[in-house]
Structures are given as structure tokens and as C-alpha cells.
N, CA, C and O atoms as CSV, one atom per row, in Angstrom:
chain,resi,resn,atom,element,x,y,z
A,1,UNK,N,N,-1.630,5.230,-16.380
A,1,UNK,CA,C,-2.788,5.910,-15.818
A,1,UNK,C,C,-3.847,5.989,-16.909
A,1,UNK,O,O,-3.552,6.372,-18.041
A,2,UNK,N,N,-5.068,5.629,-16.570
A,2,UNK,CA,C,-6.152,5.629,-17.540
A,2,UNK,C,C,-7.157,6.718,-17.185
A,2,UNK,O,O,-7.401,6.996,-16.011
A,3,UNK,N,N,-7.734,7.329,-18.212
A,3,UNK,CA,C,-8.636,8.455,-18.015
A,3,UNK,C,C,-9.905,8.098,-17.252
A,3,UNK,O,O,-10.425,8.928,-16.506
A,4,UNK,N,N,-10.406,6.894,-17.422
A,4,UNK,CA,C,-11.672,6.549,-16.781
A,4,UNK,C,C,-11.487,5.844,-15.441
A,4,UNK,O,O,-12.422,5.229,-14.927
A,5,UNK,N,N,-10.308,5.928,-14.886
A,5,UNK,CA,C,-10.025,5.271,-13.612
A,5,UNK,C,C,-10.706,6.001,-12.461
A,5,UNK,O,O,-11.033,7.184,-12.554
A,6,UNK,N,N,-10.901,5.288,-11.414
A,6,UNK,CA,C,-11.491,5.838,-10.203
A,6,UNK,C,C,-10.417,5.887,-9.117
A,6,UNK,O,O,-9.335,5.327,-9.290
A,7,UNK,N,N,-10.705,6.539,-8.025
A,7,UNK,CA,C,-9.752,6.634,-6.919
A,7,UNK,C,C,-9.506,5.261,-6.332
A,7,UNK,O,O,-10.368,4.392,-6.456
A,8,UNK,N,N,-8.392,5.032,-5.710
A,8,UNK,CA,C,-7.274,5.946,-5.471
A,8,UNK,C,C,-6.352,6.049,-6.695
A,8,UNK,O,O,-6.358,5.171,-7.557
A,9,UNK,N,N,-5.566,7.121,-6.762
A,9,UNK,CA,C,-4.609,7.281,-7.863
A,9,UNK,C,C,-3.646,6.098,-7.900
A,9,UNK,O,O,-3.221,5.598,-6.858
A,10,UNK,N,N,-3.307,5.659,-9.108
A,10,UNK,CA,C,-2.400,4.525,-9.229
A,10,UNK,C,C,-1.735,4.519,-10.602
A,10,UNK,O,O,-2.139,5.226,-11.525
A,11,UNK,N,N,-0.703,3.695,-10.694
A,11,UNK,CA,C,0.077,3.555,-11.913
A,11,UNK,C,C,0.085,2.081,-12.303
A,11,UNK,O,O,0.300,1.213,-11.457
A,12,UNK,N,N,-0.145,1.803,-13.568
A,12,UNK,CA,C,-0.076,0.448,-14.083
A,12,UNK,C,C,1.310,0.246,-14.693
A,12,UNK,O,O,1.770,1.071,-15.482
A,13,UNK,N,N,1.971,-0.850,-14.327
A,13,UNK,CA,C,3.304,-1.139,-14.847
A,13,UNK,C,C,3.314,-2.546,-15.425
A,13,UNK,O,O,2.605,-3.434,-14.952
A,14,UNK,N,N,4.133,-2.734,-16.458
A,14,UNK,CA,C,4.278,-4.044,-17.074
A,14,UNK,C,C,5.749,-4.323,-17.298
A,14,UNK,O,O,6.495,-3.450,-17.740
A,15,UNK,N,N,6.162,-5.540,-16.991
A,15,UNK,CA,C,7.547,-5.962,-17.201
A,15,UNK,C,C,7.546,-7.416,-17.643
A,15,UNK,O,O,7.069,-8.288,-16.917
A,16,UNK,N,N,8.072,-7.677,-18.820
A,16,UNK,CA,C,8.153,-9.021,-19.391
A,16,UNK,C,C,6.819,-9.764,-19.309
A,16,UNK,O,O,6.765,-10.930,-18.917
A,17,UNK,N,N,5.752,-9.072,-19.684
A,17,UNK,CA,C,4.434,-9.681,-19.714
A,17,UNK,C,C,3.714,-9.757,-18.382
A,17,UNK,O,O,2.552,-10.158,-18.326
A,18,UNK,N,N,4.390,-9.378,-17.309
A,18,UNK,CA,C,3.752,-9.360,-15.994
A,18,UNK,C,C,3.263,-7.949,-15.717
A,18,UNK,O,O,3.909,-6.967,-16.083
A,19,UNK,N,N,2.109,-7.866,-15.061
A,19,UNK,CA,C,1.510,-6.559,-14.788
A,19,UNK,C,C,1.311,-6.366,-13.298
A,19,UNK,O,O,1.039,-7.310,-12.557
A,20,UNK,N,N,1.455,-5.112,-12.877
A,20,UNK,CA,C,1.215,-4.749,-11.482
A,20,UNK,C,C,0.657,-3.336,-11.435
A,20,UNK,O,O,0.878,-2.527,-12.336
A,21,UNK,N,N,-0.064,-3.066,-10.372
A,21,UNK,CA,C,-0.611,-1.731,-10.138
A,21,UNK,C,C,0.016,-1.222,-8.846
A,21,UNK,O,O,0.022,-1.912,-7.827
A,22,UNK,N,N,0.543,-0.001,-8.908
A,22,UNK,CA,C,1.197,0.633,-7.771
A,22,UNK,C,C,0.398,1.857,-7.355
A,22,UNK,O,O,-0.088,2.600,-8.207
A,23,UNK,N,N,0.260,2.074,-6.050
A,23,UNK,CA,C,-0.311,3.345,-5.610
A,23,UNK,C,C,0.799,4.388,-5.656
A,23,UNK,O,O,1.945,4.056,-5.958
A,24,UNK,N,N,0.478,5.625,-5.363
A,24,UNK,CA,C,1.487,6.683,-5.481
A,24,UNK,C,C,2.462,6.727,-4.313
A,24,UNK,O,O,3.306,7.619,-4.233
A,25,UNK,N,N,2.343,5.754,-3.402
A,25,UNK,CA,C,3.354,5.568,-2.347
A,25,UNK,C,C,4.314,4.450,-2.721
A,25,UNK,O,O,5.233,4.141,-1.962
A,26,UNK,N,N,4.111,3.837,-3.892
A,26,UNK,CA,C,4.983,2.770,-4.350
A,26,UNK,C,C,4.582,1.376,-3.900
A,26,UNK,O,O,5.330,0.420,-4.105
A,27,UNK,N,N,3.410,1.248,-3.288
A,27,UNK,CA,C,2.932,-0.064,-2.851
A,27,UNK,C,C,2.243,-0.782,-4.001
A,27,UNK,O,O,1.482,-0.171,-4.751
A,28,UNK,N,N,2.506,-2.079,-4.142
A,28,UNK,CA,C,1.817,-2.893,-5.143
A,28,UNK,C,C,0.430,-3.200,-4.593
A,28,UNK,O,O,0.294,-3.786,-3.519
A,29,UNK,N,N,-0.596,-2.800,-5.339
A,29,UNK,CA,C,-1.968,-3.029,-4.889
A,29,UNK,C,C,-2.653,-4.160,-5.649
A,29,UNK,O,O,-3.687,-4.671,-5.219
A,30,UNK,N,N,-2.063,-4.547,-6.789
A,30,UNK,CA,C,-2.628,-5.643,-7.563
A,30,UNK,C,C,-1.549,-6.166,-8.501
A,30,UNK,O,O,-0.749,-5.389,-9.022
A,31,UNK,N,N,-1.523,-7.463,-8.717
A,31,UNK,CA,C,-0.562,-8.055,-9.627
A,31,UNK,C,C,0.806,-8.210,-8.994
A,31,UNK,O,O,0.966,-8.106,-7.777
A,32,UNK,N,N,1.790,-8.461,-9.850
A,32,UNK,CA,C,3.153,-8.668,-9.355
A,32,UNK,C,C,4.137,-8.555,-10.509
A,32,UNK,O,O,3.879,-9.039,-11.611
A,33,UNK,N,N,5.246,-7.922,-10.247
A,33,UNK,CA,C,6.386,-7.955,-11.153
A,33,UNK,C,C,7.412,-8.841,-10.452
A,33,UNK,O,O,8.001,-8.419,-9.457
A,34,UNK,N,N,7.635,-10.036,-10.936
A,34,UNK,CA,C,8.478,-10.977,-10.200
A,34,UNK,C,C,9.924,-10.498,-10.069
A,34,UNK,O,O,10.679,-11.011,-9.243
A,35,UNK,N,N,10.299,-9.537,-10.866
A,35,UNK,CA,C,11.647,-8.968,-10.790
A,35,UNK,C,C,11.702,-7.897,-9.699
A,35,UNK,O,O,11.001,-6.886,-9.762
A,36,UNK,N,N,12.540,-8.139,-8.711
A,36,UNK,CA,C,12.708,-7.120,-7.657
A,36,UNK,C,C,13.315,-5.842,-8.228
A,36,UNK,O,O,13.005,-4.741,-7.775
A,37,UNK,N,N,14.181,-6.001,-9.226
A,37,UNK,CA,C,14.798,-4.828,-9.854
A,37,UNK,C,C,13.744,-3.983,-10.557
A,37,UNK,O,O,13.736,-2.760,-10.419
A,38,UNK,N,N,12.855,-4.625,-11.311
A,38,UNK,CA,C,11.794,-3.880,-12.000
A,38,UNK,C,C,10.898,-3.176,-10.993
A,38,UNK,O,O,10.538,-2.014,-11.186
A,39,UNK,N,N,10.538,-3.868,-9.925
A,39,UNK,CA,C,9.689,-3.261,-8.888
A,39,UNK,C,C,10.393,-2.070,-8.258
A,39,UNK,O,O,9.772,-1.032,-8.029
A,40,UNK,N,N,11.686,-2.209,-7.973
A,40,UNK,CA,C,12.457,-1.110,-7.380
A,40,UNK,C,C,12.504,0.090,-8.324
A,40,UNK,O,O,12.380,1.234,-7.887
A,41,UNK,N,N,12.682,-0.173,-9.613
A,41,UNK,CA,C,12.751,0.918,-10.582
A,41,UNK,C,C,11.412,1.645,-10.721
A,41,UNK,O,O,11.383,2.869,-10.851
A,42,UNK,N,N,10.321,0.909,-10.694
A,42,UNK,CA,C,9.005,1.554,-10.743
A,42,UNK,C,C,8.826,2.435,-9.504
A,42,UNK,O,O,8.370,3.574,-9.608
A,43,UNK,N,N,9.183,1.909,-8.342
A,43,UNK,CA,C,9.058,2.698,-7.105
A,43,UNK,C,C,9.933,3.944,-7.140
A,43,UNK,O,O,9.519,5.012,-6.690
A,44,UNK,N,N,11.146,3.804,-7.675
A,44,UNK,CA,C,12.040,4.958,-7.791
A,44,UNK,C,C,11.427,6.010,-8.707
A,44,UNK,O,O,11.465,7.202,-8.404
A,45,UNK,N,N,10.859,5.564,-9.837
A,45,UNK,CA,C,10.235,6.487,-10.780
A,45,UNK,C,C,9.055,7.202,-10.129
A,45,UNK,O,O,8.894,8.411,-10.292
A,46,UNK,N,N,8.233,6.460,-9.394
A,46,UNK,CA,C,7.097,7.080,-8.699
A,46,UNK,C,C,7.596,8.131,-7.715
A,46,UNK,O,O,7.066,9.241,-7.670
A,47,UNK,N,N,8.612,7.787,-6.927
A,47,UNK,CA,C,9.162,8.738,-5.948
A,47,UNK,C,C,9.649,10.022,-6.618
A,47,UNK,O,O,9.438,11.118,-6.100
A,48,UNK,N,N,10.294,9.880,-7.758
A,48,UNK,CA,C,10.824,11.054,-8.463
A,48,UNK,C,C,9.737,11.924,-9.076
A,48,UNK,O,O,9.934,13.124,-9.269
A,49,UNK,N,N,8.591,11.324,-9.383
A,49,UNK,CA,C,7.562,12.035,-10.148
A,49,UNK,C,C,6.207,12.100,-9.453
A,49,UNK,O,O,5.189,12.328,-10.107
A,50,UNK,N,N,6.182,11.903,-8.148
A,50,UNK,CA,C,4.898,11.836,-7.448
A,50,UNK,C,C,4.062,13.112,-7.631
A,50,UNK,O,O,2.842,13.030,-7.777
A,51,UNK,N,N,4.695,14.270,-7.625
A,51,UNK,CA,C,3.936,15.518,-7.817
A,51,UNK,C,C,3.324,15.565,-9.222
A,51,UNK,O,O,2.173,15.971,-9.383
A,52,UNK,N,N,4.082,15.158,-10.224
A,52,UNK,CA,C,3.577,15.132,-11.592
A,52,UNK,C,C,2.456,14.099,-11.742
A,52,UNK,O,O,1.467,14.341,-12.434
A,53,UNK,N,N,2.621,12.953,-11.091
A,53,UNK,CA,C,1.590,11.918,-11.142
A,53,UNK,C,C,0.288,12.407,-10.514
A,53,UNK,O,O,-0.795,12.168,-11.049
A,54,UNK,N,N,0.399,13.087,-9.388
A,54,UNK,CA,C,-0.809,13.621,-8.741
A,54,UNK,C,C,-1.483,14.674,-9.627
A,54,UNK,O,O,-2.708,14.720,-9.731
A,55,UNK,N,N,-0.670,15.509,-10.255
A,55,UNK,CA,C,-1.225,16.530,-11.159
A,55,UNK,C,C,-1.913,15.865,-12.353
A,55,UNK,O,O,-2.996,16.284,-12.762
A,56,UNK,N,N,-1.287,14.837,-12.906
A,56,UNK,CA,C,-1.899,14.116,-14.020
A,56,UNK,C,C,-3.189,13.429,-13.586
A,56,UNK,O,O,-4.156,13.387,-14.346
A,57,UNK,N,N,-3.206,12.897,-12.382
A,57,UNK,CA,C,-4.429,12.252,-11.890
A,57,UNK,C,C,-5.575,13.260,-11.838
A,57,UNK,O,O,-6.701,12.956,-12.232
A,58,UNK,N,N,-5.277,14.455,-11.350
A,58,UNK,CA,C,-6.303,15.500,-11.284
A,58,UNK,C,C,-6.793,15.870,-12.682
A,58,UNK,O,O,-7.991,16.053,-12.899
A,59,UNK,N,N,-5.861,15.977,-13.624
A,59,UNK,CA,C,-6.250,16.277,-15.009
A,59,UNK,C,C,-7.141,15.172,-15.565
A,59,UNK,O,O,-8.166,15.452,-16.187
A,60,UNK,N,N,-6.754,13.919,-15.341
A,60,UNK,CA,C,-7.530,12.785,-15.841
A,60,UNK,C,C,-8.922,12.766,-15.227
A,60,UNK,O,O,-9.902,12.501,-15.923
A,61,UNK,N,N,-9.018,13.045,-13.934
A,61,UNK,CA,C,-10.311,13.070,-13.261
A,61,UNK,C,C,-11.208,14.166,-13.822
A,61,UNK,O,O,-12.433,14.043,-13.806
A,62,UNK,N,N,-10.596,15.239,-14.318
A,62,UNK,CA,C,-11.344,16.349,-14.898
A,62,UNK,C,C,-11.624,16.124,-16.389
A,62,UNK,O,O,-12.210,16.981,-17.051
A,63,UNK,N,N,-11.197,14.954,-16.918
A,63,UNK,CA,C,-11.431,14.645,-18.324
A,63,UNK,C,C,-10.492,15.339,-19.276
A,63,UNK,O,O,-10.780,15.455,-20.467
A,64,UNK,N,N,-9.357,15.808,-18.756
A,64,UNK,CA,C,-8.376,16.514,-19.587
A,64,UNK,C,C,-7.212,15.587,-19.923
A,64,UNK,O,O,-7.015,14.550,-19.289
A,65,UNK,N,N,-6.454,15.986,-20.928
A,65,UNK,CA,C,-5.277,15.211,-21.315
A,65,UNK,C,C,-4.206,15.300,-20.234
A,65,UNK,O,O,-3.973,16.360,-19.653
A,66,UNK,N,N,-3.561,14.165,-19.977
A,66,UNK,CA,C,-2.465,14.147,-19.001
A,66,UNK,C,C,-1.176,14.559,-19.692
A,66,UNK,O,O,-1.061,14.485,-20.915
A,67,UNK,N,N,-0.222,14.989,-18.906
A,67,UNK,CA,C,1.086,15.381,-19.429
A,67,UNK,C,C,2.015,14.173,-19.416
A,67,UNK,O,O,1.911,13.308,-18.546
A,68,UNK,N,N,2.904,14.122,-20.366
A,68,UNK,CA,C,3.883,13.041,-20.440
A,68,UNK,C,C,4.904,13.217,-19.315
A,68,UNK,O,O,5.331,14.334,-19.024
A,69,UNK,N,N,5.286,12.115,-18.692
A,69,UNK,CA,C,6.272,12.137,-17.606
A,69,UNK,C,C,7.504,11.387,-18.083
A,69,UNK,O,O,7.400,10.289,-18.630
A,70,UNK,N,N,8.656,11.977,-17.877
A,70,UNK,CA,C,9.916,11.400,-18.352
A,70,UNK,C,C,10.207,10.050,-17.699
A,70,UNK,O,O,9.900,9.846,-16.524
A,71,UNK,N,N,10.798,9.131,-18.459
A,71,UNK,CA,C,11.201,7.843,-17.889
A,71,UNK,C,C,12.478,8.002,-17.068
A,71,UNK,O,O,13.105,9.062,-17.066
A,72,UNK,N,N,12.850,6.927,-16.371
A,72,UNK,CA,C,14.148,6.922,-15.690
A,72,UNK,C,C,15.242,6.930,-16.728
A,72,UNK,O,O,15.081,6.364,-17.810
A,73,UNK,N,N,16.348,7.563,-16.412
A,73,UNK,CA,C,17.477,7.576,-17.359
A,73,UNK,C,C,18.563,6.683,-16.851
A,73,UNK,O,O,19.604,6.548,-17.494
């Protein structure tokens, strides 16, 4: 998530040099991660942290620092 981003809220993911952008529903809106496993893991992470992601998006839109979100374990 980048501070100067515009709506809609989204997450940028990278796997083995490939990049994709996911909305907060887990849909790929740009790019591609050719690994289905990587895509599934990003979607799982979004599902687990959607409330935190939305809160961070609001903070970023207000020009404030976002909070760190835990990775999948």
C-alpha cells in the first residue's frame, strides 16, 4: 500500500519478480502472479486482515503512517 495512492483500496504483491495488484476482495486488478499458490496465499492474507487493511487505507488517505500487518505464518 502506498501513501499517495488513490481509490479504490488495493494491495501490491510481488512473487519471484512478478507483480500483481489485488483489491480488498482478493480480486487481481492488474498484473499476474503466475503461481496459483502465491495468489491463493495473498488472497488468504487479505481475507484475514481486511479490517486492518481498510484502517491502514484510511490512515494513508489522511497522510498518516500506516500500521504494520503481520504476515501469514
